[in-house]
Phi, psi and omega in degrees: 000136181284169182294143178284320183238304179203169179223158173240139180233132179254164178303330183278357180099001179289141177218133183225121179277137178042060184296145167278175178295327173293318178302314175299317172311306183297313182295323177288323175295334179278350180294157178207174184268017179238305187226010177208074192267352188206152167228146181235135178242130183199158174307143176278075180203163174284143178056057181296147186275349180214161170199161174232139175228148172234125182232147174285138182261147181302323185273003181107151178091190182223149170256125180251123180243128180240119182222121177228106185290329181292327182254009183047044173263131175213101184240135174234123178226167173236151184204156179242345188269105180304310178307316180292321180297311187295320181293311180301321180295317179302317176295312175300317179294329175293341173270006181274161180266145182221138178300136176089349177271140182294151180291156184281152179279126175261335182261179177258154180281000000 
């Protein structure tokens, strides 16, 4: 079964559909500077409108890229705390648009 919302793929070939914060923590913790240097999270569809990536930096830590072309968002940060990265990713992912999910309320009642 395909991912309902998004999936994460690492350079080493690990693939997780709709990963939890714990799954992201584990995948990021498994990244290294030789053969598993990055992971990408994106909708499981052709030509996705957004993605997030985490890559190992040569000097230590991680580079996080958050890109959403529909909202004109592009943010690049560095971080060393894997738990913080996983938490921030889950929060960012919760704000993305997914097919079949009700639209967000933009007005007031």
